[in-house]
Rosetta silent file (secondary structure, phi, psi, omega in degrees, C-alpha in Angstrom):
SEQUENCE: MMGYLLLGSAFALLAGSFNLDKVAIILMSVFIYAGALQFITVSFINAKLGLLDVFIASFFISFRQAFYSLSFLKKYHHTATAKPYLFFSLTDETYGLITTIKIDKSLNKKYCYLFLSLFNQSYWIIGTILGVLLNSINLFDIKGIEFSLTALFVVLAIQQHKIIKKLSPFIIASAVSLFALVFVSQDNMLLFSIVFSLLGFFIYNKIFTKKDGYKKYG
SCORE:     score description
SCORE:     0.000 S_00000001
   1 L     0.000  -47.018 -177.537   -7.750   31.495   11.358 S_00000001
   2 H   -63.702  -40.143  178.157   -5.341   28.960   12.779 S_00000001
   3 H   -66.873  -44.609 -173.740   -5.401   26.883    9.610 S_00000001
   4 H   -78.089  -29.386  174.375   -4.973   29.784    7.165 S_00000001
   5 H   -62.341  -43.162 -178.510   -2.271   31.601    9.142 S_00000001
   6 H   -70.056  -44.259 -179.155   -0.205   28.410    9.037 S_00000001
   7 H   -66.562  -44.735  177.936   -1.017   27.608    5.374 S_00000001
   8 H   -60.096  -39.420  175.748   -0.370   31.159    4.219 S_00000001
   9 H   -66.037  -41.077  179.159    2.998   31.088    6.026 S_00000001
  10 H   -62.969  -41.736  177.543    3.775   27.720    4.513 S_00000001
  11 H   -60.710  -47.672 -176.803    3.061   29.033    1.008 S_00000001
  12 H   -67.519  -36.866  177.746    5.271   32.081    1.512 S_00000001
  13 H   -64.844  -42.164  178.514    8.144   29.999    2.946 S_00000001
  14 H   -65.153  -44.911  178.646    7.924   27.598   -0.022 S_00000001
  15 H   -63.061  -39.967  175.874    7.734   30.457   -2.536 S_00000001
  16 H   -60.252  -32.795 -179.316   10.623   32.209   -0.804 S_00000001
  17 H   -67.856  -19.095  176.204   12.729   29.085   -1.061 S_00000001
  18 L   -97.531   11.484  175.324   12.510   29.535   -4.893 S_00000001
  19 L    66.413   28.030  175.895   13.724   33.147   -4.577 S_00000001
  20 L   -71.998  149.381  179.228   10.429   34.644   -5.702 S_00000001
  21 L   -59.158  137.744 -175.242   10.000   38.380   -5.138 S_00000001
  22 H   -62.291  -43.326 -179.407    8.487   39.157   -1.695 S_00000001
  23 H   -65.227  -39.088  179.860    5.916   41.578   -3.089 S_00000001
  24 H   -65.680  -35.123  179.999    4.882   39.073   -5.812 S_00000001
  25 H   -63.783  -43.129  179.779    4.382   36.386   -3.157 S_00000001
  26 H   -68.347  -40.605 -179.343    1.971   38.652   -1.212 S_00000001
  27 H   -65.171  -32.677  174.848    0.173   39.725   -4.404 S_00000001
  28 H   -59.210  -38.240 -179.210   -0.398   36.044   -5.300 S_00000001
  29 H   -76.404  -22.078  177.549   -2.331   35.653   -2.072 S_00000001
  30 H   -80.744  -43.625 -172.442   -4.373   38.797   -2.910 S_00000001
  31 H  -105.606  -23.979  176.459   -5.249   38.021   -6.523 S_00000001
  32 L   -92.752  -57.925  175.772   -4.904   34.277   -6.933 S_00000001
  33 L    42.373   69.266 -175.525   -5.988   33.116   -3.443 S_00000001
  34 L  -138.346   24.358  173.074   -6.417   29.484   -4.450 S_00000001
  35 L    56.243 -108.827 -173.502   -4.778   27.350   -1.792 S_00000001
  36 H   -59.990  -37.413  179.402   -3.357   24.318   -3.506 S_00000001
  37 H   -60.840  -35.663  180.000   -2.995   26.172   -6.807 S_00000001
  38 H   -67.005  -39.691  175.865   -0.745   28.732   -5.234 S_00000001
  39 H   -59.667  -44.107 -177.148    1.615   26.032   -3.968 S_00000001
  40 H   -73.336  -29.999  177.829    1.694   24.472   -7.459 S_00000001
  41 H   -60.658  -33.699  176.738    2.107   27.914   -9.149 S_00000001
  42 H   -59.603  -43.846  179.580    5.454   28.239   -7.414 S_00000001
  43 H   -67.212  -36.494  175.343    6.571   25.062   -9.231 S_00000001
  44 H   -56.146  -49.135 -177.870    5.155   26.446  -12.502 S_00000001
  45 H   -64.367  -41.822 -179.885    7.223   29.570  -12.143 S_00000001
  46 H   -65.198  -36.050  179.482   10.306   27.673  -11.194 S_00000001
  47 H   -81.604   -4.575  178.108    9.906   25.369  -14.235 S_00000001
  48 L    59.775   44.539  178.928    9.359   28.439  -16.469 S_00000001
  49 L   -70.833  152.923  175.207    6.180   27.034  -18.018 S_00000001
  50 L   -69.177  159.075 -179.474    4.445   28.946  -20.796 S_00000001
  51 H   -60.959  -37.281 -179.285    1.248   30.886  -20.076 S_00000001
  52 H   -66.251  -43.172  178.293   -0.881   28.427  -22.030 S_00000001
  53 H   -60.758  -45.273 -177.525    0.533   25.422  -20.049 S_00000001
  54 H   -64.201  -39.439  179.007   -0.094   27.290  -16.781 S_00000001
  55 H   -61.074  -49.403 -178.155   -3.671   28.152  -17.881 S_00000001
  56 H   -62.437  -48.707 -179.111   -4.546   24.541  -18.769 S_00000001
  57 H   -63.772  -40.186  179.555   -3.012   23.081  -15.656 S_00000001
  58 H   -64.441  -39.027  178.303   -4.652   25.734  -13.406 S_00000001
  59 H   -57.551  -48.737 -177.717   -8.011   25.104  -15.055 S_00000001
  60 H   -72.878  -34.340  177.957   -7.981   21.417  -14.285 S_00000001
  61 H   -63.612  -38.665 -173.862   -6.534   21.865  -10.802 S_00000001
  62 L   -98.875    8.890 -176.219   -9.292   24.341   -9.872 S_00000001
  63 L   -61.542  -27.331  179.374  -12.042   22.591  -11.825 S_00000001
  64 H   -62.763  -24.753  179.587  -13.625   21.300   -8.587 S_00000001
  65 H   -60.644  -27.698 -178.635  -14.517   24.915   -7.766 S_00000001
  66 H   -63.910  -36.750  179.752  -17.140   24.795  -10.570 S_00000001
  67 H   -71.185  -39.128  175.925  -19.092   22.167   -8.557 S_00000001
  68 H   -59.740  -46.650 -174.743  -18.810   24.274   -5.394 S_00000001
  69 H   -62.447  -44.165 -179.837  -20.055   27.323   -7.255 S_00000001
  70 H   -60.434  -39.975 -177.118  -23.038   25.449   -8.761 S_00000001
  71 H   -75.366  -11.498 -178.305  -24.095   24.182   -5.345 S_00000001
  72 L  -107.318    1.918 -178.756  -23.951   27.809   -3.979 S_00000001
  73 L   -59.028  -41.505  179.376  -25.945   29.522   -6.726 S_00000001
  74 L   -71.877  -42.932 -178.389  -29.113   29.349   -4.598 S_00000001
  75 L   -62.711  -36.323  179.944  -27.292   30.165   -1.340 S_00000001
  76 L   -95.079    9.211 -172.716  -25.680   33.238   -2.848 S_00000001
  77 L   -59.173  -38.045 -177.449  -28.750   34.324   -4.813 S_00000001
  78 L  -104.524   31.375 -177.572  -29.602   37.368   -2.734 S_00000001
  79 L   -94.769   -3.599  174.549  -26.066   38.598   -2.095 S_00000001
  80 H    53.190 -128.066 -174.583  -26.218   41.384   -4.726 S_00000001
  81 H   -66.449  -17.925  178.669  -22.981   43.262   -5.257 S_00000001
  82 H   -76.347  -14.147 -173.003  -21.133   40.915   -2.889 S_00000001
  83 H   -58.232  -46.566 -179.890  -21.663   37.912   -5.204 S_00000001
  84 H   -55.885  -46.867  178.734  -18.559   38.360   -7.410 S_00000001
  85 H   -65.881  -38.783 -179.429  -16.224   38.454   -4.396 S_00000001
  86 H   -59.952  -39.819  175.129  -18.055   35.587   -2.715 S_00000001
  87 H   -76.411  -34.259  173.275  -17.443   33.324   -5.641 S_00000001
  88 H   -58.720  -41.060 -172.417  -13.843   34.548   -6.117 S_00000001
  89 L   -95.590   12.472  178.287  -13.104   33.759   -2.435 S_00000001
  90 L   -78.649   87.824  176.817  -14.927   30.386   -2.350 S_00000001
  91 L   -91.911  173.400  178.786  -12.077   28.087   -1.325 S_00000001
  92 H   -57.839  -42.456 -177.906  -12.301   24.510   -0.084 S_00000001
  93 H   -71.277  -39.338  179.149  -12.078   25.661    3.537 S_00000001
  94 H   -63.637  -43.947  177.943  -14.629   28.455    3.115 S_00000001
  95 H   -58.665  -44.361 -179.341  -16.958   25.975    1.435 S_00000001
  96 H   -61.558  -40.643 -178.458  -16.436   23.540    4.291 S_00000001
  97 H   -70.406  -46.347 -176.504  -17.269   26.203    6.905 S_00000001
  98 H   -63.742  -34.504 -179.687  -20.368   27.565    5.123 S_00000001
  99 L   -84.560   -4.622 -177.020  -21.769   24.128    4.686 S_00000001
 100 L  -107.150  -44.885 -175.963  -21.018   23.191    8.294 S_00000001
 101 L   -77.199  150.268  175.840  -21.960   26.181   10.486 S_00000001
 102 L  -101.271  119.168 -177.865  -25.548   27.087   11.340 S_00000001
 103 L   -86.429  131.992  175.417  -26.237   30.796   10.860 S_00000001
 104 L   -55.029  129.559 -177.401  -28.565   32.459   13.359 S_00000001
 105 L   -63.599  -18.279  179.330  -31.836   33.315   11.571 S_00000001
 106 L   -83.433   -5.370  179.549  -31.786   36.859   13.034 S_00000001
 107 L   -97.494  156.325  179.146  -28.578   37.638   11.130 S_00000001
 108 L   -81.486  110.888 -173.698  -28.219   38.808    7.555 S_00000001
 109 H   -59.612  -36.925  178.163  -26.815   35.807    5.639 S_00000001
 110 H   -54.569  -47.105 -178.488  -25.256   38.009    2.990 S_00000001
 111 H   -74.195  -29.879  175.674  -23.006   39.732    5.495 S_00000001
 112 H   -63.524  -48.923 -179.309  -22.293   36.466    7.336 S_00000001
 113 H   -64.275  -44.367 -178.414  -21.059   34.893    4.098 S_00000001
 114 H   -60.246  -50.701 -178.333  -19.162   38.105    3.113 S_00000001
 115 H   -72.933  -31.000  174.107  -17.285   38.550    6.325 S_00000001
 116 H   -60.992  -45.557  178.351  -16.555   34.873    6.680 S_00000001
 117 H   -67.935  -41.290 -177.772  -14.974   34.878    3.198 S_00000001
 118 H   -66.198  -45.090  178.931  -13.247   38.198    3.779 S_00000001
 119 H   -65.011  -35.547  178.089  -11.762   37.124    7.101 S_00000001
 120 H   -61.357  -47.926  179.802  -10.556   33.830    5.619 S_00000001
 121 H   -65.772  -36.247  179.947   -8.663   35.642    2.846 S_00000001
 122 H   -64.384  -39.806  178.300   -7.325   38.178    5.345 S_00000001
 123 H   -62.194  -44.309 -178.541   -5.962   35.311    7.501 S_00000001
 124 H   -62.107  -44.665  178.348   -4.331   33.850    4.421 S_00000001
 125 H   -66.471  -39.109  176.655   -2.736   37.162    3.452 S_00000001
 126 H   -64.207  -42.978  178.037   -1.520   37.819    7.030 S_00000001
 127 H   -62.677  -38.293  177.256   -0.034   34.318    7.109 S_00000001
 128 H   -62.073  -43.695  179.433    1.677   35.028    3.769 S_00000001
 129 H   -63.757  -40.093  178.247    3.201   38.227    5.157 S_00000001
 130 H   -63.398  -40.482  177.076    4.374   36.375    8.241 S_00000001
 131 H   -61.530  -43.606  178.231    5.898   33.694    6.027 S_00000001
 132 H   -59.191  -44.835 -178.952    7.735   36.324    3.989 S_00000001
 133 H   -66.190  -42.463 -179.342    9.195   37.813    7.234 S_00000001
 134 H   -65.968  -34.409 -179.119   10.167   34.401    8.565 S_00000001
 135 H   -67.852  -29.323 -179.515   11.788   33.515    5.260 S_00000001
 136 H   -70.274  -34.181 -179.309   13.972   36.639    5.577 S_00000001
 137 H   -77.284  -33.940  178.270   15.191   35.438    8.963 S_00000001
 138 L    60.094   59.708 -173.060   15.806   31.847    7.666 S_00000001
 139 L   -89.401  -25.395 -169.892   15.385   30.160   11.013 S_00000001
 140 L  -150.063  163.706  177.470   14.478   26.580   10.041 S_00000001
 141 L   -75.986  127.820 -176.597   14.351   23.904    7.288 S_00000001
 142 L  -101.771   12.191  178.752   11.025   24.035    5.397 S_00000001
 143 L   -55.735  128.889  179.477   11.290   20.656    3.726 S_00000001
 144 L    84.224    2.878 -174.555    7.886   18.979    3.569 S_00000001
 145 L   -68.845  -21.369  179.560    5.964   22.098    4.661 S_00000001
 146 L   -66.446  -14.761 -179.753    3.597   21.860    1.684 S_00000001
 147 H   -69.517  -14.882  178.753    1.980   18.832    3.407 S_00000001
 148 H   -57.989  -29.996  178.264    0.241   21.328    5.744 S_00000001
 149 H   -69.058  -42.969  176.315   -2.432   21.833    3.028 S_00000001
 150 H   -62.100  -41.312 -178.612   -3.183   18.068    2.927 S_00000001
 151 H   -59.327  -40.537 -179.833   -3.365   18.039    6.718 S_00000001
 152 H   -66.997  -39.445  179.257   -6.022   20.759    6.693 S_00000001
 153 H   -61.685  -37.051  177.967   -8.119   18.855    4.135 S_00000001
 154 H   -61.930  -45.537  179.505   -8.039   15.812    6.436 S_00000001
 155 H   -62.244  -40.353  178.658   -9.303   17.883    9.319 S_00000001
 156 H   -64.365  -40.793 -179.354  -12.101   19.348    7.146 S_00000001
 157 H   -63.772  -40.885 -179.358  -13.133   15.859    6.034 S_00000001
 158 H   -65.433  -38.544  179.959  -13.340   14.713    9.679 S_00000001
 159 H   -66.855  -40.472  175.743  -15.469   17.755   10.482 S_00000001
 160 H   -62.144  -40.688  179.893  -17.813   17.035    7.564 S_00000001
 161 H   -65.071  -34.714  179.967  -18.232   13.452    8.792 S_00000001
 162 H   -67.092  -30.626  179.730  -19.168   14.680   12.256 S_00000001
 163 H   -79.454  -50.501 -174.529  -21.937   16.876   10.701 S_00000001
 164 H   -85.204  -23.721  173.717  -23.496   14.419    8.196 S_00000001
 165 L    59.966   34.715  177.617  -22.788   11.262   10.281 S_00000001
 166 L  -134.761  135.460 -179.863  -22.676    9.025    7.169 S_00000001
 167 L   -88.037  -20.323 -173.122  -19.776    6.976    5.936 S_00000001
 168 H   -55.505  -46.890 -178.832  -21.021    6.328    2.402 S_00000001
 169 H   -61.404  -36.607 -177.237  -19.730    9.567    0.735 S_00000001
 170 H   -73.524  -34.867  178.617  -16.259    9.031    2.265 S_00000001
 171 H   -66.962  -45.657  178.694  -16.168    5.339    1.274 S_00000001
 172 H   -62.623  -47.737  179.695  -17.043    6.220   -2.369 S_00000001
 173 H   -60.931  -43.579  179.621  -14.564    9.115   -2.540 S_00000001
 174 H   -63.374  -44.861 -179.887  -11.802    6.979   -0.998 S_00000001
 175 H   -63.715  -42.933  178.301  -12.396    4.044   -3.356 S_00000001
 176 H   -65.010  -42.034 -179.639  -12.391    6.306   -6.414 S_00000001
 177 H   -66.355  -37.007  178.522   -9.268    8.160   -5.261 S_00000001
 178 H   -67.405  -39.205  176.453   -7.392    4.933   -4.596 S_00000001
 179 H   -63.131  -41.622  178.852   -8.344    3.645   -8.014 S_00000001
 180 H   -65.772  -38.935 -176.684   -7.178    6.915   -9.619 S_00000001
 181 H   -62.459  -36.776 -175.117   -3.904    6.807   -7.693 S_00000001
 182 H   -84.049  -44.851 -167.018   -3.115    3.347   -9.091 S_00000001
 183 H  -110.160   -7.905 -177.617   -4.512    3.478  -12.624 S_00000001
 184 L  -113.010  143.871  179.291   -4.743    7.167  -13.632 S_00000001
 185 L   -63.544  152.421 -179.031   -1.858    9.508  -14.496 S_00000001
 186 L   -58.949  -33.016 -177.612   -0.964   12.191  -11.906 S_00000001
 187 L   -67.498  -28.356 -173.852   -1.986   14.925  -14.307 S_00000001
 188 L  -109.970    1.249 -171.523   -5.542   13.628  -14.614 S_00000001
 189 H   -64.545  -44.942 -178.100   -6.023   12.087  -11.155 S_00000001
 190 H   -60.563  -50.766 -179.085   -7.817   15.067   -9.541 S_00000001
 191 H   -62.464  -42.593 -179.724  -10.338   15.568  -12.336 S_00000001
 192 H   -60.991  -45.052 -176.605  -10.985   11.811  -12.614 S_00000001
 193 H   -64.144  -41.516  179.129  -11.578   11.529   -8.867 S_00000001
 194 H   -64.005  -50.580 -176.701  -14.045   14.467   -8.782 S_00000001
 195 H   -60.505  -46.080 -178.130  -16.056   13.273  -11.800 S_00000001
 196 H   -79.113  -24.874  171.883  -16.314    9.634  -10.778 S_00000001
 197 H   -66.554  -43.522  177.676  -16.946   10.396   -7.142 S_00000001
 198 H   -60.961  -43.014  177.146  -19.927   12.547   -8.206 S_00000001
 199 H   -61.751  -39.802  178.932  -21.174    9.693  -10.430 S_00000001
 200 H   -64.920  -38.616  178.042  -20.813    7.316   -7.508 S_00000001
 201 H   -66.617  -39.447  179.503  -22.852    9.636   -5.261 S_00000001
 202 H   -63.698  -42.609  177.387  -25.603    9.982   -7.894 S_00000001
 203 H   -65.791  -40.943  179.868  -25.804    6.199   -8.324 S_00000001
 204 H   -64.618  -41.921  177.062  -25.814    5.660   -4.619 S_00000001
 205 H   -62.649  -41.167 -179.903  -28.588    8.198   -4.123 S_00000001
 206 H   -61.869  -37.084 -174.744  -30.641    6.672   -6.906 S_00000001
 207 H   -84.645  -42.803 -168.959  -30.457    3.214   -5.347 S_00000001
 208 H  -108.853    2.052 -175.359  -30.561    3.932   -1.629 S_00000001
 209 E  -105.717  135.154  172.829  -32.349    7.262   -1.209 S_00000001
 210 E  -106.005  171.544 -178.751  -36.033    7.711   -0.534 S_00000001
 211 L   -60.875  -32.227 -174.978  -38.043   10.920   -0.657 S_00000001
 212 L   -93.146   11.130  174.291  -37.910   11.260    3.148 S_00000001
 213 E   124.279 -169.115 -175.254  -34.063   10.829    3.247 S_00000001
 214 E   -75.019  145.178  161.705  -31.346    8.193    3.368 S_00000001
 215 L   -70.803  159.511 -175.561  -31.923    4.648    4.361 S_00000001
 216 L   -87.842   73.029  175.739  -29.555    3.734    7.156 S_00000001
 217 L  -103.205  -11.558 -177.028  -26.761    2.099    5.139 S_00000001
 218 L   -73.485    0.000    0.000  -24.053    4.541    6.277 S_00000001
């Protein structure tokens, strides 16, 4: 809640600074609800990009969600009519929470996943509305506010490390990301990092993983 209220507000403040319609800003959080993509969409609109350009850019920016969805096919298998919304609302933060928290066995997992996803989007929408209201008052300078999304990703990465207690995935991801930052164009950096990080994980698992789990190299 604390993360999404702040991020939703940050998005609305950024969008408001480009003079986007207030209702349109709120509707973006209802129907797009894609975190980083919403921040970037503001730049797309400001630059007056064509629909095809926006589609291609959005596809590659959100391509990582395909890997999240594949890993959740089994987890969401028995969610019935809730499944479409669960996949629509599967953001980085929701993925991080669902893979981190331990659900009590006496609870219905379908409803745990549903309400967790629903509450997360609700927090984002409420934050967006607060940001729209704050933007109307114009109390402060919002320069650099988009960095709040990066800050949340850092917190989630730290939380993941506390759960799995292994450094190897973070070392591989960091090494690939640094390589991409230096040698790959900004347009292709995210996709390159995802694909080659996954390859790195697969190679690492092939070399250092036994049937009974990881060797202690982390």
